[in-house]
N, C-alpha and C positions, 0 to 999 in steps of 0.2 A: 468320697471323700467327706462329704457333706456327715455321714454318720461317724466320723471320726470327731467333729468337733460339736461344740455346745449347739444346742438351739440358739438359732438367729444368729449366727455368725457365720459371715461370708468368707469365701475363700480368700479375697482380696484382703482382707483385715488380718488374716494369719499371716499372709506374706508382709504388710506393713509391720505385723511386730517382729518378723524374723528380719527384716530389713535393719533394725536396730542393732543386733548381732553381727550383722555386715557392718553396719556405721563404727561400732564401739571398738571392732576388732582391730583395725589399724592401729590404736592406740598403744592397745598392748603389745602387738608385732612391731611396729616401730620403735616406738619409745621404749617400753619394758624389755623388750627381746634383743630385736636384732641392730638396731643402730645408735640410740642415744645411750645406753648400757656401757657398750663398749668405749663410746665418746667419752662418756663422763670417767671412767677409768683413766683412757691414755691420754685426753685433750685436758678435759677441764680440771682435772685432779692430778696430771702431770705423771701418771703411772707412780704415783706415791704408795708406800707398802700398807696403807691403811685406806686407798682408794677404793676397793672392794667391798670392806666392811663400811664404810662412808655411804657407798651406794645403797647397800643393806639395809643399814640404820635409818635412812630417809625413809625410803620405803617403809620400815617397820612402824615410824612416825606415822605416815597416812594412814595405813590400816589400823594404827589403834584410834585414830580420829575416826574411821569410820565403825570400828567397834563399840565406841562410846555413842554413837549417836545413832546407828542402824537399829535397833529397838522401838527408839523413842519417835525417830521419822517412820518407819512402819506402823508404829500404832497410832500416829497422827493422820498419815494416809487412809487407815480402816477408818478413823472418826470421823474425817472431813470426807471419804472416798474421792481422793484428790492426789493419786498416785499419779495422774497424767501431767496436774501441774509442777509437781515437782520433779516429774522427769524434764520436764523443760527446763528448768532450773540448774540441773545437775549437767543437761548437757550445754548448756551455755557455758557452764562453769568449766568442764573439762577443756571444751574447745578452746575458750578463752586462755588459758593457764598452756595450754599444749603450744598455743601459739608463742606464749610467751617465753618461750623455751628458746626460741631463735635469737634470744639475745644472749644466751650461755656461752662466753667467749671464753677461751682459756684462760684458766682463773679465777674465773666468775663463780666462786665454788657458793657463795652464800646466794645468790639469784637461782643457780641450777637447782640448789635443794628445796628454796622454797617454791619455786614454779612446780617441781616435780611432785613435793606433797600435796600441793592444792590441787595438781589436776588430775593425781592417782587419787585423792579423795573424791572429786565429783563421779570420776567414774566408778568407783567402787559402791559409790551410791547409788546411780544411777542403774548400776547392774542388778543390785538387788530390787529396786522399782520395776523392769522391766520385766524380771523373773515371775514377779506376785501376778503378773496379768495372765501367764501361762493357764493355771487352771479354770479361767473365766472364759478361754478359748476353746480348750481339748478337753474331751470327755476322759473320764479317769482309765480306759483301758488304753489309749492313744498318747498319755503323756510321752512316753518315751519317743513316739515317733514324729509327733510336733517339737518337742524339745529339740531332737537330731536335726530337723530341717533349720531350728534357728540354728544351732551350733555349727552346721555344715555351710550355710549362708555366711557366719560370721568368717570362717575360713578363709571363703572366695572374698569377704571384703578385705580380710589381713593380706591376701595377694594383690589386691588391688592398690591399696594403699602402698605396700612393701615394692610392687612394682612399678609404681611411678615415682616413687623416691629413688629405686635404682635408675631408671630411665635418665633422672635429674641427676645422680649420682656419676655415671658414666659419660655423661654429657660435660660434666664440671671438672671431672678429672682429665679430660681430654682436653680441656681449654689450662691445664696446668694447676685447677686450684684442689688447694687440700680440705680436709675434714674440716678444720676452723670456717672454710666456706659454703661447704654444701649440706654439712649435717643439718644448721638452723633455716637452710631452705624446706630441709625434708619433713621440718618439724610443722610449716608453715602448709606445707601440701598436707601433711596428716591432719592437721587441723579442719583445711579446709574441708577434705573429702569426708571427715565425719560431721561436719556441719550439713552439707549437702545429704547425705545419704539417711541422717537421720528424720529428714523433713517427711518422708510418707508416714512412718512413726507417728510423729509430734502431730501431723495432720489428720491422719486416718483413723488412728487405734482407738475406741470407745471406751471411757471408764465405766465399767457396766455395775462398780460395786455400789452398794448405796450407804449413807452415812448410818455409822452407829450411833444412836442417842448418848449410849453411856460412855464412849469413847470420846470424850471432850478433851481438849488442850490439856485442861485441869487435871482430867483422871489421865492422862496419856503413861504418865511413869506408874500409877497406881495399877493400870494394865499390865506394864512392861513386867513390874512385879508381881502380880497375880500369876501372869505366865511364865516366869522363871519359877516361882514357886511351886507351881502345878505342874511342872514338867514331867513330874513321877507317875502322873496319869497319863503320859503318853511315853512309856518306856521303852518302846522301839523307836520313836522319834529322836527321843533323847540321846539313845546309844548311837543311832545313826550321826547326829550332831557332833559326839564324841570322833566316831569314827571319821566325819569328815575333817576337823582339827587334823587328824592323825595322816592320811592320805593326801592331804589337800597340803600340808609342810612339805611332802616330797615333789608334789607337783608344782606347786608354787616357787621352788627352789631353782627345779629344772627350768622353768618358763624365764625366770629373773635373771639365772645365771650362764643360759644355754651360750649365748655370744661372747661373754667372757671367758667361758671355758672354751670354746673352739681357737678364740684367739691367742689366750694364755698356753693352753697342751699342744695345739695343730697349729698355732701361726697362722690362724685365718686373717684376711683383710678384710675391710668393711664390705668389698664385692663379693667374695666369698661366703662371707657369713650372710649377705643379703639372699643369695643363689640358694644356700642351705636351708635358710627359713622359709624361703617361699618353696621349697620341694616339701618340706616338714607339715608346711600348711594345707598341701594337697593330699596328703596322707591323712591329716588331722579333719579334713572337710568329709574325706570317704569314710572315715571311722563315724564322725559323728552320725553322717545321714546313716549309713549301713548298721549302726549298731542300736539305732533308734528301732528299727525292727527287730531285730534280735533282742533287744531288752525286753519290749512286749511279749514277746514268743517265750522266753526262758523265765522271765521275771528278774525285778529290779535287782534283788541280792546279788543272784548268781551272776547276772550281768557284771555287776561293779566288782565282785571277786574275779572275775575273768581279767577285767581290765587291769587290776592291782596286781595278777601273775605277771603281765604284760609289763608294768612298770619297774618289777624286781627285775625281770632279766634285762630290760634295757638298758638298767644301771650297771649291772653286773659288766653288759658287754662294752658299754664306754668305759668303765673303769679299766677294764684289762686289755682295749683296743690297740696295738701298738702302732697303727698308723691310721691314715684317713677311712679306710677300706671299711673297717669294722665300724669305724667312728659313724660312717653314714646310714648303715644298717641301723646301730642303735638309735641315731635319731629320727628314722623312718618310724620303728615300733614306737618311738615317744609320740610323735604324730598320731597314729594309729589309736594307740591309748589315751590320748590327751582329748580328743575329740569324743572319743567314746565314754569316758569318765567322766569328763565335764557335762555332757549330755546328760548320762545316767543319774549324775547328781544331783541336780533339778530337778529332774522327773521325779526322782525318789521322794525330795520336799512335797513337792507337789501332790504326792500321792497320800504322804503321810500329815499333813498340814491340816489343822482343824478349818471349814469353810467357815467363811466369815470374820477368819484371823489370818487369811492368807498373806497380806502385808508383812503383818508384825511378824509370821513364823519364817517367812522369806528374809526379814532383817534380823530373826536370829541366824538364819542359815547364812546370812553373808557375814555375821558377826565370827560364826566359827570358820570361813572362808578366810576371812581379816587375820583371825588370831592364828590361822595357819600362814598366813602369807607374811608375817611377823617370824615365828620361829623356825620356820622353814629355811630362808633364805638367812637369817641371821646365825643360823646351825652352819651354813656353809660359809659364810664370810668370817665369822669367828674360826673356823677350821682352818680355812686358808690362811688367815694370819697366824695363827699359832704354829702351824706347820711350814711357816716362810714361803707361803704360795704353793703349796702341793695341792692343784686342785682335783688331783686324780682322788688322794683319800678325802677332802671334802665332799666330791659326788657321791663316793662310797658311802661315806655316812646317811647321806639322804636314806636309801635302801633301806634301813631302819624303820623309817615313817612308813614305808610302804607296808612292811613286815605288822607292823604294830596295827595301821588298820586294816589288813585283812584280819587280824585275830578278834580285834573289836567286832568287824561285820559278822562275824560267824553266828551271833544271837540274836541277828534281827529277824523279825517275821513281817512281811509288808501288808498281810490279809488283817493281822491282829492287831498291827498299828492304824491299818486305816478305820476300824472300829472305833479303836480307842479316840482316834479325833473325832467322829462323830458324838460320842459320848461325850467328850471334852466340850464341845460348841453347846450342847445341850444344857450341862450346868455351867457353862461360863454365862448362858443365857440369863440365867436363875439367880447368879450369885449378887 
């Protein structure tokens, strides 16, 4: 295993890094996907015609805030070699505001939206920061595998948080309690697991980057502008960032609206929705772990293309499914593709990002993902609103994002992009 890691990186540190994926996956699984999303629409917003659109708009605001700040935060982290300090801050922020979702009672729309926006902002910013550690830990030829280890462990973490929430919900329902009673406690459970599971990362992960004298706070925006202005020197990375916006729009729509789609189209209750997401997380963990090896063997571009074809098939099956049987099949295809594509995308950026600018370029990657997180779910939300709640048609529209991403992916060459990244670093040092 040591040959897969950068010199001086112990295996326990890779485990500590991967544990952050374990920790933060509970947030997306419980809050965004399985529990709070459906609770927000049905209970907090009272199943109003605009409820799904309000959910997607709240998330869009949080992702827009991440977009505006991600490149600057990445540049500042590179200037001070302070990814670790910022990771502490974003973790505490996400945990705190996730816990505050427990106060989102029926009708408390303003509080729910504010807590959702802030918790998701800190989550998204932390996601960018932890990803920027990857090239410090893994050798280029092993980026896919190490990234896959993190994503697969992340889905296990999602299972733990979701399983703990399900156990409590089953007990609460046996006591005659309703969603307004057990969902707030599920938010506290999720926040507590996030904090505890992130401690190995926060205590054991080393900051190996060295401060960049030119990247002072005063020059941070200047460096961001330089990077954006010189992306033409990195045509493959630039093209992949565009590709990321497109295919991630579809992925983010599926993640954000999965529970809502299951409840509105197939009338899943909270328990069945949680079981569905539990099963999907298992297939996603398998996909992330196994596909990391496939990616390093067949190449990053081919691996991502394969997963996008799977996403297209998944949407078509879920759209046409007359009953739960085919819907369960589609959901598990989504799980396999989700784990594989998310891991592959992170490894691709690690391969193409210039050395000494990793946090900054992962900030741009985060910007691309958050842009997708705005347009994808909003497309679904607007479509469901305009079609008077036709969630099947809204889902079908998301297939267009995967098709567009596959089209843009065709022109990317990873080897050429890697060489351009090294040239960029040399030119930036003399700029």
